[in-house]
N, C-alpha and C positions, 0 to 999 in steps of 0.2 A: 106323584111320589114325593116322599120327604127324605132329605139327606140329613143323616144324624151322625155327628162325629163324637165319639166317646174319648175322654181324656182323663187320666188318673195317674198319680205317682205309683200305684200298685200295678200298672200295666207297663210292658216294655216299650210300647209305642201307641200313638193314637190310632183308633180304628174308626173308619167311616163305613156306614152301612146305609142301604136304601130300605125304607119302610113304606108300606102302602098306607097312605092317608085315608082316614074314613072307615077303616075296618074295626074301629073301636078297641084296637089293641093298645095296651099301656106301654109306656117307655120301659118299665121293668120287664114286660113280656118280650119286647124287642131285644133288650139286653140279654135275657136268658137264652133266647133263640140263637144269639150270636156269641154265646159264652163270654159275655162282658161281665166282669166280676163286681157288679154293683151289690153292696151288702144289703141283705134284707132278712127279716125275721118272720113277721106276720103276713105280709103281702096284701093287707087290706086297710092300710092307713092308720093303724092303731099304735104302732111302736116308734115310727120316725126313723128307723134304721136305714131306709133307702133314700135318704136325703141327697139331692143333687142340685147343682147350680146350672141353670139353663141360660145360655146366651143366644139370642136370635141373630143369625148372621146377616139378615136384612131386616133391621128394625121396622122399616116401613110396612113389612108384611106380617108383623106380629098380630096374631088373631086374639080376639076377646075370648073370655071364658067366664064360667061361674065357679068360683073357688068354694068347695063344700066345707061345711063347718068342721068336719073331722080333720081334714088336712090343715085348715086354718089354725085349729087349736094345737096340733102337733108342731107346726112351724113356730107358733107363739111360744110354746114350751121350750123349744130348742133355741130360741132367740134369733130365729132366721127370718122374721118378717116384722116390718115396722108398722106403726099405726098408719103412716101415709100409704104404705103398700096395701094394707087392709082396706083403706078407703078407696084406693084406686080399683081394687078388685071388686068391691061391693057397688061402687057408683058407676065406674066406667068399664067394668069387666076386663081390666087389664091385668095380666098375670104378674106375680111377683118374681123376683130374681131366683129365689130358692123354691124348689118343689119336692114333693115325694114322688119317686119314680112310679110307684104303684098306683098313683092317682092322676098321673099325667097321660092323657090320651093323645096319641100321635096324630098330627094333622099336616096339612100341606105347608110345612115351614121347615126351612133348613136351620138346624140348631147345633150348637156345641154344648155337650153335656159333660160337666166336670164333677168328679166325686172323689172322696177320700175314703177313710175308714168309717166305721159305724160310730156316729157322734153321740149315740145314746149310751155308749159304753165308757168306762173310765179311761182317762188318758194313758194311764200306766198299763203295761201288758200284764198278763196273769202272773208271770214269774216274779213280779215286784209288788204284788198286792200285799195288803196287811196279812193275809192268811197264808199265802203260798209257801214260804219257807218251812213252816211247821207242817203243813199238809204234805209236802214232799217227803218229810222224814217220818211222820207218824201215821198218816192216814191214807189208805188206799181203798177206793170204792170199787170193788170188783164186780158188783152186780147191781141190778135195779133195786133189789131188797136193801142192800147197803145204803144206796143213795136215799131211798125213801125213809129209812130208819134215821138218817142224819137230818132229813127235812123235818120229820116229826119232832126230833130232839130240839132243833132250832126254834120251832114255833112254840113248843111246850115250855121251853126255858124262858122265852120272851114273855109269854102270858103270865107265868109264875112270878117273874121278876117285876112286871108292872103291878101285879097284885100286891106284892110285898112293899113296893114303893108307895102305893096308894095307902096302905095301912100305916106305913111309917109317916107319911105326910099328915094323915089324920091325927096321929099321935102328937105331932108338934103343932097342930092347929092350922096347918095350911090346907084348908078344905078345898079351895079352888083347884090347886094342882093335884090334890088327891083324886078329885073327880076326873080330871084329865087323864091321869094314869089308869083309872078304871076303864075309861073309854078306850085307851090304847090296848089294855088287856083284852077287852072284848074283841077288838079287831084281830089281835093275835090268835084268839081262840077260833075265830072264823077261818083263819089261814090254817090253823092246826087241824080243824075238822076236814078241810080240803085235803091236807096231806094224809090224814088217816084213811079217808075214803079211797084215795089212790092206792094206799098200801093194804087195803082190806083183804086182798087175796094172799097176802104174804105175812108170815110171822116175823115181825121185826124185833121182837123182844130181845133176843140174844145178839142183835146187831147194833143196838143202841150205843153210841159213843160215850166214853167216859169223859169227865171234865178235863182230865189232863191231855186228852186227844186234841182239844181245841187250842187255837192261838190264845195266849195270855190266860190259859187255864179256865176259859169260860166260853160258852156258846156265842156265836158271832153277833146276835142281835141284842145282847144285854148292854145296857147303858153303863156309863162310868159312875152312876149315882148309886149309893148303897144305904143312905140314911136320910131321915127326915130333915128338912131345912125350912124353917118358917119364912125365910127370906127368898126362897126359890120362886121365880116367876114362871108363868105359863110359857113364855118365850124361851127361858133357860131349859125348862123341861122338854119342850119340843126339839130344841137343838140337840139335847142329849139323846133323845129318841132317834133323831135323824142320823146321828153317828152310828147307832146300832143297826138301823135299817141299811145304811150304806155298807157296813161290814157284811150283813146278810147278802146283799147284792154281790159283793166281791166273792163270797164263798161260792155262790151258784155260778158266777161268771168264771171263776177258776175251774170248777168242775166241767162246765160246758166247753171250755177252751182246751182242756188237757186230757179228758177221757178218750180212750180209744173205742169205747162202746157206743154205738150209734143210738141205742135206746136210752142209755143214761144221758147222753148229750141232748137228745130231744127233750127229755124231762127237765134237765137242768136249765135249758133255754126257757121253758115255760115258767119255771119258778123264778128265773132271773127277770123275766118280763114282769111278773107280779111284783117283785121287789122294786123294780124300777118305778112302777106305778105308786107303790107305797112311799118311795123317796120323793116323788113329785108332789104327792098329797101333803106330806109333812113340810116340804119347802113352801107350798102355797099357804099352809096354815101359819108358818113363821112370818111370812110377808104380811098376812092379814093381822096377825097379833102385834107385830111391830108398828103397823099403820094405826091400829087401835090405840096403842100406847102413846103414839106421838100426836094423836088427834087433839 
């Protein structure tokens, strides 16, 4: 038997449970069985929302493990694993301090599991996001059709905006950044196609939001750039795009956290997860671009 103590500021008190070691059950499965509110979204190691800190109550009984690449990458993106811990896991099979509950299989170890909120989400609550105040006053998504119409509008606006920026950059001779914006427009059109396919059985034409429905009179994913600039660097362009993707994330996050409709909530969480991935991709590109510039 394994003795597992769960501790979190979201719980009134610590809870200790017994789990059968060796039944291949995950820590997340144990938590769900005992109604322990570890946050989770995908449940298969791809979102990082079920992050926990694991303390072995008897360090001498800490068992070795093989840390899979999926969990390793999520921990790296969350900033919860060091290079030394990666080496320990790869060379000596020693587990790191932080784990994903959905990837942690219970064994004959007494452990303390500590967790907080979902660290893949913004630090601010939905009521204080960029979008929330205006959404409260102007926008009410009453059906799945309303939600999908807004999702289509978000991605269509982003694709058109990046195309316009590419043309504008071409006009001022900034060919390198123009090509980057065309690439971003292509990605937006892939997301647009996905949104349209989801809405294929619904006529969203009459549900499309007007510009004045959005915060700052524009769809969330538009950047703050509106004209060609011969001095604009790829890094500057990526940072502007990142702000737009972050606002898109906030929009879907707001809907997921405030809607009373279970179907809309489920869809909003899917779109939120996709936007989270877009944000991570842009962040990696910015790091690579700045490293290239400083080389």
